[in-house]
A tleap script that builds the chain and sets N, CA, C and O, in Angstrom:
source leaprc.protein.ff14SB
mol = sequence {
  NMET MET ALA TYR LEU ASP ASN GLU LEU LYS
  ILE GLU VAL GLU ASP LYS ALA GLY GLY ILE
  ASP GLU GLY GLY ILE ALA LEU GLU GLY GLU
  THR ASN THR VAL PHE GLN VAL GLU TYR VAL
  LYS ILE ASP GLY LYS GLY ILE PRO ALA THR
  ALA VAL GLU LYS ASN GLY LYS LEU SER VAL
  LEU TRP GLY GLU LEU LYS ARG PHE CPRO
}
set mol.1.N position { -70.547 242.795 17.255 }
set mol.1.CA position { -71.313 243.690 16.444 }
set mol.1.C position { -72.056 244.643 17.365 }
set mol.1.O position { -72.533 244.262 18.434 }
set mol.2.N position { -72.141 245.873 16.929 }
set mol.2.CA position { -72.900 246.865 17.671 }
set mol.2.C position { -73.860 247.560 16.715 }
set mol.2.O position { -73.485 247.864 15.582 }
set mol.3.N position { -75.065 247.811 17.141 }
set mol.3.CA position { -76.052 248.530 16.332 }
set mol.3.C position { -76.562 249.711 17.138 }
set mol.3.O position { -76.922 249.585 18.308 }
set mol.4.N position { -76.583 250.859 16.481 }
set mol.4.CA position { -77.013 252.095 17.127 }
set mol.4.C position { -78.255 252.637 16.433 }
set mol.4.O position { -78.432 252.442 15.231 }
set mol.5.N position { -79.100 253.306 17.175 }
set mol.5.CA position { -80.241 254.042 16.642 }
set mol.5.C position { -80.182 255.426 17.257 }
set mol.5.O position { -80.223 255.574 18.478 }
set mol.6.N position { -80.086 256.446 16.404 }
set mol.6.CA position { -79.944 257.825 16.868 }
set mol.6.C position { -78.797 257.962 17.871 }
set mol.6.O position { -78.948 258.580 18.925 }
set mol.7.N position { -77.656 257.377 17.527 }
set mol.7.CA position { -76.441 257.419 18.345 }
set mol.7.C position { -76.573 256.738 19.701 }
set mol.7.O position { -75.738 256.956 20.579 }
set mol.8.N position { -77.589 255.929 19.886 }
set mol.8.CA position { -77.765 255.188 21.135 }
set mol.8.C position { -77.576 253.698 20.859 }
set mol.8.O position { -78.220 253.138 19.971 }
set mol.9.N position { -76.686 253.057 21.625 }
set mol.9.CA position { -76.412 251.638 21.447 }
set mol.9.C position { -77.662 250.832 21.761 }
set mol.9.O position { -78.191 250.904 22.871 }
set mol.10.N position { -78.136 250.061 20.783 }
set mol.10.CA position { -79.344 249.250 20.951 }
set mol.10.C position { -79.028 247.759 21.015 }
set mol.10.O position { -79.700 247.012 21.727 }
set mol.11.N position { -78.013 247.324 20.279 }
set mol.11.CA position { -77.668 245.903 20.210 }
set mol.11.C position { -76.153 245.763 20.284 }
set mol.11.O position { -75.426 246.482 19.599 }
set mol.12.N position { -75.684 244.851 21.102 }
set mol.12.CA position { -74.266 244.518 21.129 }
set mol.12.C position { -74.148 243.005 21.218 }
set mol.12.O position { -74.688 242.384 22.133 }
set mol.13.N position { -73.441 242.419 20.267 }
set mol.13.CA position { -73.312 240.967 20.191 }
set mol.13.C position { -71.837 240.617 20.158 }
set mol.13.O position { -71.073 241.204 19.391 }
set mol.14.N position { -71.436 239.668 20.981 }
set mol.14.CA position { -70.052 239.214 21.020 }
set mol.14.C position { -69.823 238.142 19.959 }
set mol.14.O position { -70.663 237.263 19.768 }
set mol.15.N position { -68.694 238.215 19.275 }
set mol.15.CA position { -68.328 237.213 18.280 }
set mol.15.C position { -67.723 236.012 18.994 }
set mol.15.O position { -66.548 236.031 19.360 }
set mol.16.N position { -68.511 234.981 19.192 }
set mol.16.CA position { -68.046 233.789 19.901 }
set mol.16.C position { -67.328 232.812 18.982 }
set mol.16.O position { -66.690 231.871 19.455 }
set mol.17.N position { -67.427 233.026 17.670 }
set mol.17.CA position { -66.808 232.122 16.707 }
set mol.17.C position { -65.352 232.497 16.436 }
set mol.17.O position { -64.635 231.728 15.796 }
set mol.18.N position { -64.902 233.653 16.904 }
set mol.18.CA position { -63.518 234.041 16.690 }
set mol.18.C position { -63.268 234.764 15.377 }
set mol.18.O position { -62.118 234.892 14.957 }
set mol.19.N position { -64.300 235.232 14.731 }
set mol.19.CA position { -64.136 235.982 13.486 }
set mol.19.C position { -64.028 235.076 12.288 }
set mol.19.O position { -64.133 233.854 12.393 }
set mol.20.N position { -63.816 235.701 11.140 }
set mol.20.CA position { -63.644 234.947 9.899 }
set mol.20.C position { -62.363 235.428 9.225 }
set mol.20.O position { -61.945 236.569 9.419 }
set mol.21.N position { -61.756 234.572 8.448 }
set mol.21.CA position { -60.514 234.923 7.764 }
set mol.21.C position { -60.776 235.688 6.478 }
set mol.21.O position { -59.990 236.562 6.112 }
set mol.22.N position { -61.867 235.377 5.783 }
set mol.22.CA position { -62.194 236.052 4.538 }
set mol.22.C position { -63.661 235.822 4.214 }
set mol.22.O position { -64.309 234.939 4.776 }
set mol.23.N position { -64.168 236.630 3.300 }
set mol.23.CA position { -65.551 236.467 2.878 }
set mol.23.C position { -66.290 237.782 2.889 }
set mol.23.O position { -65.687 238.842 3.055 }
set mol.24.N position { -67.577 237.716 2.715 }
set mol.24.CA position { -68.413 238.905 2.647 }
set mol.24.C position { -69.250 239.077 3.897 }
set mol.24.O position { -69.202 238.265 4.821 }
set mol.25.N position { -70.014 240.149 3.902 }
set mol.25.CA position { -70.928 240.406 4.998 }
set mol.25.C position { -72.340 240.534 4.445 }
set mol.25.O position { -72.524 240.799 3.258 }
set mol.26.N position { -73.314 240.350 5.284 }
set mol.26.CA position { -74.713 240.536 4.900 }
set mol.26.C position { -75.440 241.215 6.051 }
set mol.26.O position { -75.237 240.882 7.218 }
set mol.27.N position { -76.280 242.161 5.703 }
set mol.27.CA position { -77.136 242.817 6.682 }
set mol.27.C position { -78.548 242.352 6.393 }
set mol.27.O position { -79.102 242.657 5.337 }
set mol.28.N position { -79.132 241.618 7.319 }
set mol.28.CA position { -80.434 241.007 7.077 }
set mol.28.C position { -81.389 241.292 8.217 }
set mol.28.O position { -80.975 241.496 9.358 }
set mol.29.N position { -82.664 241.303 7.895 }
set mol.29.CA position { -83.707 241.433 8.897 }
set mol.29.C position { -84.565 240.177 8.898 }
set mol.29.O position { -84.316 239.242 8.137 }
set mol.30.N position { -85.551 240.164 9.738 }
set mol.30.CA position { -86.470 239.031 9.772 }
set mol.30.C position { -87.378 239.070 8.549 }
set mol.30.O position { -87.366 240.049 7.802 }
set mol.31.N position { -88.159 238.025 8.337 }
set mol.31.CA position { -89.067 237.953 7.201 }
set mol.31.C position { -89.979 239.165 7.168 }
set mol.31.O position { -90.540 239.564 8.189 }
set mol.32.N position { -90.120 239.740 5.997 }
set mol.32.CA position { -90.974 240.912 5.759 }
set mol.32.C position { -90.540 242.138 6.550 }
set mol.32.O position { -91.361 243.015 6.820 }
set mol.33.N position { -89.285 242.217 6.921 }
set mol.33.CA position { -88.758 243.375 7.639 }
set mol.33.C position { -88.089 244.309 6.634 }
set mol.33.O position { -87.314 243.874 5.783 }
set mol.34.N position { -88.396 245.577 6.745 }
set mol.34.CA position { -87.756 246.588 5.909 }
set mol.34.C position { -86.938 247.475 6.834 }
set mol.34.O position { -87.447 247.965 7.842 }
set mol.35.N position { -85.672 247.680 6.493 }
set mol.35.CA position { -84.844 248.572 7.294 }
set mol.35.C position { -83.876 249.299 6.383 }
set mol.35.O position { -83.604 248.862 5.265 }
set mol.36.N position { -83.367 250.400 6.868 }
set mol.36.CA position { -82.433 251.216 6.112 }
set mol.36.C position { -81.147 251.325 6.903 }
set mol.36.O position { -81.163 251.585 8.106 }
set mol.37.N position { -80.041 251.126 6.221 }
set mol.37.CA position { -78.732 251.245 6.847 }
set mol.37.C position { -78.088 252.512 6.315 }
set mol.37.O position { -77.919 252.675 5.107 }
set mol.38.N position { -77.733 253.399 7.217 }
set mol.38.CA position { -77.134 254.664 6.819 }
set mol.38.C position { -75.615 254.603 6.823 }
set mol.38.O position { -74.967 255.282 6.027 }
set mol.39.N position { -75.044 253.805 7.703 }
set mol.39.CA position { -73.592 253.795 7.884 }
set mol.39.C position { -73.160 252.408 8.312 }
set mol.39.O position { -73.731 251.830 9.237 }
set mol.40.N position { -72.159 251.876 7.647 }
set mol.40.CA position { -71.595 250.575 8.013 }
set mol.40.C position { -70.090 250.751 8.162 }
set mol.40.O position { -69.430 251.297 7.277 }
set mol.41.N position { -69.559 250.292 9.270 }
set mol.41.CA position { -68.110 250.352 9.492 }
set mol.41.C position { -67.625 248.935 9.774 }
set mol.41.O position { -68.120 248.259 10.676 }
set mol.42.N position { -66.667 248.510 8.999 }
set mol.42.CA position { -66.089 247.182 9.169 }
set mol.42.C position { -64.599 247.385 9.410 }
set mol.42.O position { -63.881 247.900 8.553 }
set mol.43.N position { -64.149 246.972 10.590 }
set mol.43.CA position { -62.736 247.124 10.884 }
set mol.43.C position { -62.256 245.984 11.756 }
set mol.43.O position { -63.046 245.195 12.274 }
set mol.44.N position { -60.978 245.918 11.904 }
set mol.44.CA position { -60.395 244.873 12.726 }
set mol.44.C position { -58.990 244.567 12.265 }
set mol.44.O position { -58.482 245.168 11.318 }
set mol.45.N position { -58.377 243.638 12.938 }
set mol.45.CA position { -57.005 243.253 12.628 }
set mol.45.C position { -56.922 242.728 11.196 }
set mol.45.O position { -57.669 241.830 10.807 }
set mol.46.N position { -56.010 243.297 10.425 }
set mol.46.CA position { -55.798 242.843 9.060 }
set mol.46.C position { -56.731 243.449 8.028 }
set mol.46.O position { -56.614 243.131 6.845 }
set mol.47.N position { -57.655 244.313 8.437 }
set mol.47.CA position { -58.560 244.962 7.491 }
set mol.47.C position { -58.019 246.369 7.232 }
set mol.47.O position { -58.014 247.206 8.135 }
set mol.48.N position { -57.567 246.634 6.011 }
set mol.48.CA position { -56.998 247.949 5.721 }
set mol.48.C position { -58.078 249.031 5.700 }
set mol.48.O position { -59.214 248.780 5.299 }
set mol.49.N position { -57.715 250.215 6.129 }
set mol.49.CA position { -58.634 251.351 6.068 }
set mol.49.C position { -58.701 251.822 4.627 }
set mol.49.O position { -57.680 252.165 4.031 }
set mol.50.N position { -59.903 251.840 4.067 }
set mol.50.CA position { -60.086 252.283 2.688 }
set mol.50.C position { -61.293 253.205 2.614 }
set mol.50.O position { -62.263 253.043 3.354 }
set mol.51.N position { -61.218 254.154 1.727 }
set mol.51.CA position { -62.333 255.065 1.488 }
set mol.51.C position { -63.172 254.526 0.333 }
set mol.51.O position { -62.655 253.845 -0.553 }
set mol.52.N position { -64.446 254.828 0.346 }
set mol.52.CA position { -65.340 254.440 -0.743 }
set mol.52.C position { -65.141 255.424 -1.882 }
set mol.52.O position { -65.155 256.637 -1.671 }
set mol.53.N position { -64.959 254.916 -3.062 }
set mol.53.CA position { -64.807 255.763 -4.242 }
set mol.53.C position { -66.187 256.041 -4.822 }
set mol.53.O position { -66.855 255.123 -5.299 }
set mol.54.N position { -66.619 257.296 -4.784 }
set mol.54.CA position { -67.972 257.641 -5.226 }
set mol.54.C position { -68.095 257.831 -6.726 }
set mol.54.O position { -69.195 257.725 -7.267 }
set mol.55.N position { -66.998 258.107 -7.412 }
set mol.55.CA position { -67.061 258.352 -8.853 }
set mol.55.C position { -67.547 257.124 -9.606 }
set mol.55.O position { -67.053 256.016 -9.395 }
set mol.56.N position { -68.517 257.331 -10.483 }
set mol.56.CA position { -69.033 256.245 -11.299 }
set mol.56.C position { -70.100 255.400 -10.625 }
set mol.56.O position { -70.555 254.414 -11.205 }
set mol.57.N position { -70.506 255.755 -9.431 }
set mol.57.CA position { -71.522 254.982 -8.724 }
set mol.57.C position { -72.914 255.394 -9.197 }
set mol.57.O position { -73.146 256.563 -9.504 }
set mol.58.N position { -73.826 254.451 -9.254 }
set mol.58.CA position { -75.173 254.708 -9.743 }
set mol.58.C position { -75.893 255.766 -8.919 }
set mol.58.O position { -76.587 256.608 -9.488 }
set mol.59.N position { -75.752 255.749 -7.605 }
set mol.59.CA position { -76.464 256.720 -6.767 }
set mol.59.C position { -75.987 258.147 -7.045 }
set mol.59.O position { -76.783 259.085 -6.994 }
set mol.60.N position { -74.705 258.316 -7.335 }
set mol.60.CA position { -74.180 259.643 -7.662 }
set mol.60.C position { -74.740 260.106 -9.001 }
set mol.60.O position { -75.159 261.256 -9.134 }
set mol.61.N position { -74.751 259.221 -9.990 }
set mol.61.CA position { -75.303 259.548 -11.297 }
set mol.61.C position { -76.781 259.911 -11.181 }
set mol.61.O position { -77.219 260.898 -11.772 }
set mol.62.N position { -77.552 259.132 -10.432 }
set mol.62.CA position { -78.975 259.392 -10.249 }
set mol.62.C position { -79.186 260.760 -9.587 }
set mol.62.O position { -80.073 261.510 -9.996 }
set mol.63.N position { -78.398 261.086 -8.592 }
set mol.63.CA position { -78.498 262.387 -7.932 }
set mol.63.C position { -78.215 263.534 -8.894 }
set mol.63.O position { -78.864 264.579 -8.827 }
set mol.64.N position { -77.255 263.343 -9.781 }
set mol.64.CA position { -76.949 264.374 -10.766 }
set mol.64.C position { -78.073 264.522 -11.784 }
set mol.64.O position { -78.404 265.641 -12.177 }
set mol.65.N position { -78.654 263.432 -12.210 }
set mol.65.CA position { -79.765 263.479 -13.168 }
set mol.65.C position { -81.006 264.137 -12.580 }
set mol.65.O position { -81.718 264.849 -13.288 }
set mol.66.N position { -81.274 263.914 -11.309 }
set mol.66.CA position { -82.477 264.477 -10.673 }
set mol.66.C position { -82.411 266.000 -10.552 }
set mol.66.O position { -83.443 266.642 -10.355 }
set mol.67.N position { -81.224 266.587 -10.666 }
set mol.67.CA position { -81.097 268.038 -10.557 }
set mol.67.C position { -81.693 268.757 -11.756 }
set mol.67.O position { -82.033 269.937 -11.667 }
set mol.68.N position { -81.822 268.062 -12.867 }
set mol.68.CA position { -82.306 268.686 -14.105 }
set mol.68.C position { -83.755 268.289 -14.361 }
set mol.68.O position { -84.109 267.113 -14.284 }
set mol.69.N position { -84.600 269.297 -14.671 }
set mol.69.CA position { -86.022 268.969 -14.953 }
set mol.69.C position { -86.205 268.279 -16.274 }
set mol.69.O position { -87.330 267.944 -16.645 }
savepdb mol mol.pdb
quit
C-alpha cells in the first residue's frame, strides 16, 4: 500500500500476507481521526480495470440539486 499527500509518498507498506483472493477493502483511521480520501486505486493481478459509473449516484444528484436556488 502506498499513501500520498500532495503527490508526495508518505507511507509505503509491504503486503507480507501475500494478498487476498476476494473480499472488500476498508480505509480506516485511528480513534477520533477524521480524514478525507480523494482518490483510491485498487489494482493487481486478476483485478479487471473498470470505470466508476456516475449516473444515478447520490453525490451527482446532490450536485445537480444544489445548482438551483
